[in-house]
C-alpha positions as CSV (number, residue, x, y, z in Angstrom):
1,M,81.4,108.2,92.6
2,S,80.5,106.7,93.7
3,K,81.7,106.4,90.9
4,R,79.0,107.6,89.0
5,W,76.2,110.0,89.0
6,S,72.9,110.9,88.3
7,L,70.2,113.4,88.8
8,A,66.7,114.0,88.2
9,L,65.1,117.2,88.8
10,A,68.2,118.3,90.5
11,S,71.3,116.6,89.2
12,A,73.5,113.7,89.4
13,M,75.0,111.1,87.4
14,I,74.2,107.7,85.9
15,T,75.4,104.5,84.5
16,L,77.9,102.0,83.6
17,S,80.8,102.9,81.4
18,V,83.4,101.7,79.0
19,A,86.6,103.4,78.0
20,A,90.0,102.4,76.9
21,C,92.7,102.8,79.4
22,G,96.2,104.0,78.7
23,S,99.1,102.0,80.1
24,P,102.1,103.1,82.1
25,G,105.0,103.6,79.8
26,Q,103.0,105.1,77.0
27,P,104.1,108.6,75.9
28,G,103.5,111.0,78.7
29,A,102.5,108.3,81.2
30,P,103.8,108.6,84.8
31,A,105.9,105.7,86.0
32,A,104.1,102.8,87.6
33,G,105.4,100.1,90.0
34,N,109.1,100.9,90.3
35,G,108.8,104.4,88.8
36,T,111.3,103.9,86.0
37,G,109.4,105.9,83.4
38,A,110.3,109.5,84.2
39,A,111.4,111.3,81.1
40,S,113.7,113.6,83.1
41,G,115.8,110.9,84.6
42,G,115.7,112.8,87.9
43,V,118.4,112.0,90.4
44,G,116.6,112.5,93.6
45,A,114.6,109.8,95.5
46,P,111.2,109.3,93.8
47,Y,108.1,110.9,95.2
48,K,105.9,107.9,95.9
49,V,102.2,108.2,95.1
50,G,99.7,105.4,95.7
51,L,96.8,105.1,93.3
52,V,93.8,103.1,94.8
53,Y,90.9,103.0,92.3
54,S,88.5,100.7,90.6
55,K,90.6,99.0,88.0
56,S,88.0,96.2,88.1
57,G,84.5,95.9,89.4
58,P,81.2,97.6,88.4
59,L,82.9,101.1,88.2
60,A,86.0,100.0,86.3
61,S,85.3,102.1,83.2
62,Y,85.1,105.2,85.4
63,G,88.4,104.2,87.0
64,E,90.0,103.8,83.6
65,Q,89.0,107.3,82.6
66,Y,90.3,108.7,85.8
67,R,93.6,106.8,85.3
68,Q,93.9,108.1,81.8
69,G,93.3,111.7,83.0
70,L,95.8,111.4,85.8
71,T,98.5,110.3,83.3
72,A,97.7,113.4,81.1
73,G,97.5,115.7,84.1
74,I,100.9,114.8,85.5
75,D,102.4,115.0,82.1
76,Y,101.0,118.5,81.6
77,A,101.8,119.8,85.1
78,T,105.4,118.5,84.9
79,K,105.9,119.8,81.3
80,G,106.4,116.2,80.1
81,T,109.1,115.2,82.5
82,G,107.1,113.1,84.9
83,A,109.2,114.5,87.7
84,V,109.3,117.4,90.2
85,A,112.7,119.1,91.0
86,G,114.6,116.0,89.8
87,H,112.4,113.5,91.7
88,T,110.4,111.0,89.6
89,I,106.8,110.8,90.5
90,Q,106.4,107.1,91.1
91,I,102.9,105.8,90.8
92,T,102.0,102.4,92.4
93,E,98.5,101.2,91.5
94,Q,96.2,99.1,93.6
95,D,92.8,97.8,92.5
96,D,90.0,98.2,95.1
97,A,87.3,96.8,92.8
98,G,84.9,99.2,94.4
99,D,85.2,97.4,97.8
100,P,85.9,99.7,100.8
101,A,87.5,97.0,102.8
102,K,89.9,96.2,100.0
103,A,90.6,99.9,99.4
104,V,91.5,100.4,103.1
105,A,93.8,97.3,103.0
106,S,95.5,98.6,99.8
107,A,95.9,102.1,101.1
108,T,97.3,100.8,104.4
109,D,99.8,98.7,102.4
110,L,100.8,101.7,100.2
111,I,101.3,103.9,103.2
112,G,103.5,101.3,104.8
113,Q,105.6,101.3,101.7
114,G,106.2,105.1,102.1
115,N,103.6,106.6,99.8
116,T,102.8,110.0,101.2
117,I,100.1,110.7,98.7
118,I,97.1,108.4,98.0
119,A,94.9,109.2,95.0
120,G,91.9,107.5,93.5
121,S,88.5,106.5,95.0
122,T,86.1,106.0,92.2
123,S,83.4,105.0,94.7
124,S,81.9,107.2,97.4
125,G,81.8,104.2,99.8
126,V,85.6,103.8,99.3
127,A,86.4,107.4,99.7
128,L,84.6,107.7,103.0
129,Q,86.6,104.8,104.4
130,V,90.0,105.9,103.1
131,A,89.6,109.5,104.3
132,P,89.9,108.6,108.1
133,L,93.0,106.5,107.2
134,A,94.6,109.6,105.7
135,K,94.0,111.6,108.8
136,D,95.3,108.8,111.1
137,N,98.5,108.4,109.1
138,K,99.0,112.0,108.1
139,V,99.2,111.3,104.4
140,L,97.6,113.5,101.6
141,F,94.5,111.9,100.1
142,I,93.0,113.2,96.9
143,S,89.7,111.5,96.2
144,G,88.6,111.2,92.6
145,P,85.2,110.7,91.0
146,A,83.6,109.8,94.4
147,A,80.7,112.3,94.7
148,A,79.5,112.0,98.3
149,D,79.3,115.4,100.0
150,A,80.8,113.9,103.2
151,V,84.2,113.7,101.5
152,T,84.3,117.5,101.7
153,G,85.3,118.5,105.2
154,A,86.2,115.0,106.1
155,N,89.5,116.1,107.6
156,R,92.4,118.4,106.8
157,Y,94.3,115.6,104.9
158,T,91.5,114.8,102.5
159,F,90.8,116.7,99.2
160,R,88.8,115.9,96.1
161,S,89.5,116.4,92.4
162,G,86.0,115.9,91.2
163,R,82.6,117.5,91.9
164,Q,80.3,116.6,94.7
165,T,76.6,115.7,94.9
166,Y,75.6,119.2,96.2
167,Q,77.0,120.7,93.0
168,D,75.1,118.2,90.9
169,V,71.8,119.0,92.6
170,A,72.3,122.7,92.6
171,T,72.9,122.5,88.9
172,A,69.8,120.5,88.3
173,G,67.8,123.0,90.3
174,S,68.9,125.6,87.7
175,I,67.1,123.5,85.1
176,L,63.9,123.1,87.0
177,G,63.2,126.6,88.0
178,D,60.5,127.0,90.7
179,V,59.9,123.7,92.5
180,K,57.6,125.0,95.2
181,G,54.6,122.7,95.7
182,K,55.9,120.1,93.3
183,K,56.4,116.4,94.0
184,V,59.9,115.1,93.5
185,T,60.9,111.5,93.6
186,V,64.5,110.3,93.7
187,L,65.3,107.0,92.2
188,A,68.6,105.8,93.6
189,Q,70.6,102.8,94.6
190,D,70.9,101.8,98.2
191,S,74.5,102.9,98.3
192,A,76.6,105.7,99.7
193,F,76.3,107.5,96.4
194,G,72.5,106.9,96.2
195,K,71.9,108.0,99.7
196,A,74.0,111.1,99.2
197,N,71.8,112.1,96.3
198,V,68.6,111.5,98.3
199,A,69.9,113.6,101.1
200,A,71.0,116.4,98.8
201,V,67.8,116.6,96.8
202,T,65.8,116.5,100.1
203,A,68.0,119.3,101.6
204,I,68.2,121.5,98.6
205,L,64.9,121.1,96.8
206,G,62.9,120.4,100.0
207,A,64.1,123.7,101.3
208,K,62.7,125.4,98.3
209,G,59.2,123.9,98.9
210,A,59.2,120.6,97.0
211,T,57.9,117.4,98.6
212,V,60.6,114.9,98.2
213,S,60.3,111.1,98.4
214,A,62.7,108.3,97.4
215,V,62.7,104.9,95.8
216,E,65.9,103.2,96.8
217,V,67.0,100.1,94.9
218,P,69.5,97.4,96.2
219,S,72.7,97.7,94.1
220,A,72.5,94.0,93.2
221,A,68.9,94.1,92.2
222,T,68.2,92.4,88.8
223,D,64.4,92.8,88.6
224,L,63.8,96.5,88.5
225,T,60.1,96.4,87.6
226,P,58.8,96.7,91.1
227,F,60.8,99.9,91.6
228,A,59.8,101.4,88.3
229,T,56.1,100.6,89.2
230,K,56.5,102.4,92.5
231,V,57.9,105.5,90.8
232,K,55.0,105.4,88.4
233,G,52.5,105.1,91.3
234,A,54.0,108.1,93.1
235,A,53.1,110.3,90.1
236,P,55.9,112.8,90.7
237,D,56.2,116.1,88.8
238,L,59.9,115.4,88.6
239,L,62.0,112.3,88.8
240,F,65.6,112.6,89.9
241,V,67.6,109.6,88.8
242,A,70.9,108.9,90.8
243,W,72.4,105.7,89.4
244,A,75.9,104.2,89.1
245,G,76.5,100.7,87.9
246,A,76.3,98.0,85.2
247,N,72.5,97.7,85.4
248,A,71.9,101.2,84.2
249,T,70.6,100.1,80.8
250,A,68.1,97.8,82.5
251,M,67.0,100.6,84.7
252,W,66.3,103.0,81.9
253,T,64.6,100.3,79.8
254,T,62.3,99.4,82.7
255,L,61.3,103.0,83.3
256,G,60.4,103.2,79.7
257,Q,58.4,100.0,79.7
258,Q,56.4,101.2,82.7
259,G,55.5,104.5,81.0
260,V,57.4,106.7,83.4
261,F,58.5,109.1,80.7
262,D,54.9,109.6,79.6
263,S,53.7,110.9,82.9
264,T,56.6,112.8,84.6
265,K,59.6,114.9,83.8
266,V,62.9,113.0,84.2
267,V,66.1,114.8,84.9
268,T,69.5,113.0,85.3
269,G,73.2,113.5,85.1
270,L,75.0,113.1,81.7
271,D,77.1,110.0,81.9
272,I,80.0,108.7,79.8
273,K,79.9,108.7,76.0
274,A,79.1,105.0,75.9
275,T,75.8,105.6,77.6
276,H,74.5,108.4,75.5
277,A,72.7,106.1,73.0
278,L,71.1,104.0,75.8
279,F,68.2,106.4,76.3
280,G,66.8,105.5,72.9
281,E,63.9,107.7,71.7
282,V,63.7,109.6,75.0
283,A,67.2,110.8,74.8
284,T,66.3,114.2,73.4
285,K,63.5,114.7,75.9
286,I,65.7,114.7,79.0
287,N,67.4,117.6,80.6
288,F,70.9,116.8,81.8
289,L,73.2,118.1,84.5
290,S,76.9,117.5,83.7
291,H,80.1,118.2,85.5
292,F,82.1,117.5,82.3
293,F,81.8,116.2,78.7
294,D,83.7,116.4,75.5
295,G,83.3,119.9,74.2
296,A,82.0,121.4,77.5
297,A,84.9,123.8,77.7
298,D,88.0,124.9,75.9
299,N,91.2,126.3,77.4
300,A,94.9,125.3,77.6
301,A,94.3,122.6,80.2
302,Y,91.4,121.1,78.2
303,Q,93.6,121.0,75.1
304,A,96.4,119.4,77.1
305,L,93.9,116.8,78.3
306,E,92.9,116.1,74.7
307,T,96.5,115.7,73.6
308,G,97.5,113.6,76.6
309,L,94.5,111.2,76.1
310,K,95.3,110.9,72.4
311,K,98.7,109.7,73.3
312,Q,97.0,106.9,75.2
313,G,94.5,106.1,72.4
314,A,91.7,107.6,74.4
315,T,89.4,110.6,74.1
316,V,87.9,113.2,76.5
317,D,85.1,111.7,78.6
318,L,83.3,112.3,81.9
319,F,86.0,111.4,84.4
320,T,89.1,112.2,82.5
321,N,88.8,115.6,84.0
322,D,88.9,114.3,87.6
323,G,92.1,112.4,86.9
324,F,93.7,115.4,85.1
325,V,92.9,117.7,88.0
326,A,94.2,115.1,90.5
327,G,97.5,115.1,88.5
328,Q,97.7,118.9,88.7
329,M,97.0,118.8,92.4
330,I,99.7,116.1,93.0
331,V,102.3,118.1,91.1
332,H,101.5,121.4,92.9
333,A,101.6,119.7,96.3
334,L,105.0,118.2,95.6
335,E,106.4,121.4,94.1
336,S,105.4,123.3,97.2
337,G,105.9,120.7,99.9
338,G,108.3,118.0,98.7
339,G,108.0,115.2,101.1
340,D,106.4,117.2,103.9
341,V,102.7,116.3,103.9
342,D,101.6,119.3,106.1
343,K,103.3,121.7,103.7
344,M,101.6,119.9,100.8
345,V,98.2,120.3,102.5
346,T,98.9,124.0,103.1
347,A,99.9,124.5,99.5
348,L,96.6,123.1,98.2
349,E,94.4,125.0,100.6
350,G,93.0,128.1,98.8
351,W,94.9,127.2,95.5
352,T,93.2,128.6,92.4
353,F,94.1,127.2,89.0
354,D,92.7,126.4,85.6
355,G,91.6,122.8,85.0
356,P,90.1,121.4,81.8
357,K,86.6,122.7,82.7
358,G,87.7,126.2,83.7
359,S,88.8,128.1,86.8
360,L,88.9,125.9,90.0
361,E,89.5,126.8,93.6
362,I,90.2,124.5,96.6
363,R,88.3,126.1,99.4
364,A,90.6,126.3,102.4
365,E,87.9,125.9,105.0
366,D,86.8,122.4,104.0
367,H,88.6,121.5,100.8
368,A,85.5,121.7,98.6
369,L,86.5,122.0,95.0
370,L,84.7,125.1,93.7
371,Q,84.1,124.6,89.9
372,P,81.8,125.5,87.0
373,M,79.1,123.1,86.1
374,F,77.1,122.5,82.9
375,T,73.6,121.8,81.7
376,A,73.2,119.9,78.4
377,T,70.8,118.1,76.1
378,L,71.4,115.2,73.8
379,K,71.0,115.6,70.1
380,K,70.8,113.0,67.3
381,D,73.7,113.3,64.8
382,G,73.1,110.7,62.2
383,S,73.3,107.3,64.0
384,N,75.0,108.9,67.0
385,V,73.7,110.9,70.0
386,V,75.9,113.7,71.1
387,P,75.7,116.2,74.0
388,Q,75.0,119.9,73.4
389,L,76.0,122.5,75.9
390,V,73.0,124.5,77.2
391,D,74.5,126.6,79.9
392,T,77.7,127.0,82.1
393,L,77.1,127.8,85.7
394,D,79.9,129.6,87.5
395,A,81.4,128.1,90.6
396,A,79.8,130.5,93.0
397,T,76.3,129.7,91.8
398,V,76.6,126.0,92.7
399,A,79.1,126.3,95.7
400,P,78.2,124.0,98.6
401,P,77.9,125.4,102.1
402,V,81.1,125.2,104.2
403,T,81.4,121.9,106.1
404,P,83.8,122.3,109.0
405,F,86.5,119.6,109.4
406,K,85.6,116.7,111.6
């Protein structure tokens, strides 16, 4: 989430993104605004769902992918009707532009309009502000790409449809092997997402005997040379990169210019397709953690995601999974609870289902989304750079510890 990820030595996610976004009204798209797009023509009052996400701002491409996946997920879960038990699922979008204050204002407005479900949150900073609002107003909140661990266990009304930082770092740890006695540096932005990664790497790898330090970069920084120089001077055995934003290309370029790749092992999260070529010559030398990529898995839900995205002129990418799973969760909650939020919450707790990446479970104790994770490398394919699956880790292997509700 954050809207993005990164990882280095342990896991995470990285950079800016770009992806085409499907529009409401396209085949299979849930209704937006007044909710007039349901294929079923349901006769009941619409089920109102507010979507607060980064339609604009530095994480807009992540938000676009999430929105595309949500459209496909609702279409799949409702068997193409866009409705549950004769009730159209009415989606009303609000752009938070990655600003927590704007997100809270938008969510408050949507709740006031009678939306009993709020979905979205591309950014961790946004998710952490919207979660208390869900509790106070007793509405169901399903956070999206936001990766901060604190979203898990935030309160009984808050769920997530994507992975969390702990799962990133645990996956990265599987790549690194024994880290005892090694120096690990985390390069991260000074943001909720970045701090969550620093905390996770410190907690997980530090507990295994690594010495962990951090180089934190202001999100608005344009001159990244001083930070790359600091990383170089620390001479870590492993560099964990946790980055989310439009200046990712500049960050990787600067690390290369300062010779970081020549002196340390770099591990990071596999970002969206548009970023795969940004690593240049070092692309094939990096180990990647991934929570999802085109070709990572194959099942009925994955195939439905592919089909649903194709209808929108889009393709499978990093955060289309998070949107698709959110769509599945929304439909299941409405099928089980109708307009009763507490019944919807109960229905989701402990629910096991197949998403595009495999078998998923919503842990009842804290609403962690237990899920498989992947490791990958990049391989040159002509003029392109494409991901290659190395390993699939089962959900139990990377499961975060239970976080009691606040």
